[in-house]
Each structure stands twice: as C-alpha cells, then as structure tokens.
C-alpha positions as CSV (number, residue, x, y, z in Angstrom):
1,X,0.0,0.0,0.0
2,X,1.3,3.4,-0.9
3,X,0.8,6.2,1.7
4,X,1.7,9.8,1.8
5,X,2.9,11.7,4.8
6,X,0.6,14.4,6.0
7,X,3.5,16.8,6.9
8,X,6.2,16.4,4.4
9,X,4.3,14.8,1.5
10,X,6.8,11.9,1.2
11,X,5.3,8.8,-0.4
12,X,6.2,5.5,1.2
13,X,5.2,1.9,0.8
14,X,3.8,-0.1,3.7
15,X,2.7,-3.7,3.9
16,X,-0.9,-4.3,3.0
17,X,-1.5,-6.6,6.0
18,X,0.0,-4.3,8.6
19,X,-2.0,-2.7,11.4
20,X,-1.3,0.8,10.1
21,X,-2.6,-0.1,6.6
22,X,-5.7,-1.6,8.1
23,X,-6.4,1.5,10.2
24,X,-6.0,3.7,7.1
25,X,-8.3,1.6,5.1
26,X,-11.1,1.2,7.6
27,X,-11.0,4.6,9.2
28,X,-10.4,7.4,6.8
29,X,-10.0,9.9,9.6
30,X,-6.6,8.4,10.5
31,X,-3.7,9.9,8.7
32,X,-0.2,8.7,8.0
33,X,3.0,10.3,9.3
34,X,6.5,9.1,8.2
35,X,9.0,8.0,10.8
36,X,11.3,11.0,10.3
37,X,8.4,13.5,11.0
38,X,7.1,11.4,13.9
39,X,10.5,11.3,15.6
40,X,11.1,15.0,15.0
41,X,7.7,15.9,16.6
42,X,8.3,13.5,19.5
43,X,11.8,15.1,20.2
44,X,10.4,18.6,20.1
45,X,7.4,17.8,22.3
46,X,9.7,16.2,24.9
47,X,12.0,19.2,24.8
48,X,9.0,21.5,25.4
49,X,7.8,19.3,28.3
50,X,11.2,19.5,30.0
51,X,11.1,23.3,29.9
52,X,8.0,23.3,32.2
53,X,6.0,25.7,30.0
54,X,4.1,22.9,28.2
55,X,0.6,22.1,29.5
56,X,-1.4,19.2,28.3
57,X,-5.1,20.1,28.8
58,X,-7.1,16.9,29.4
59,X,-10.5,16.7,30.8
60,X,-10.6,15.5,34.4
61,X,-12.6,12.4,35.0
62,X,-15.2,12.6,37.7
63,X,-14.9,9.8,40.3
64,X,-18.0,7.9,41.0
65,X,-19.0,7.5,44.7
66,X,-20.1,3.9,44.0
C-alpha cells in the first residue's frame, strides 16, 4: 500500500496486511505520518515538556461515589 505523509508529502510503501494499513483503510480519519516526521515531533514535544512551559489540557474524569 502506498501512503503519503501528512506533513512532508513523502510517499512510502507499507505492507498491505500491517496494522497501520488496516487503520488507514477502515477509518479514513486516520492519517499517516512518516518515521522522520514522527521522531522529530516527538523530540520537540519532549523538549517542550522539559522546559516546564508545556501544559497538556485533558478533561478531568469525575470519580463515582459507588
């Protein structure tokens, strides 16, 4: 299966039976990101987290009394 990276528009070939290919076929909302873009974003995000100025806003789950 040929896929295109969302960020850098690089075209790669992945196996048809892989989990990633199945996700892309069955759920069109999922997008593909190449390994170089993925590692670059991961490194930059981790660097921002280490500075202490990065906040990840998540909804707080309410605890049930039961």
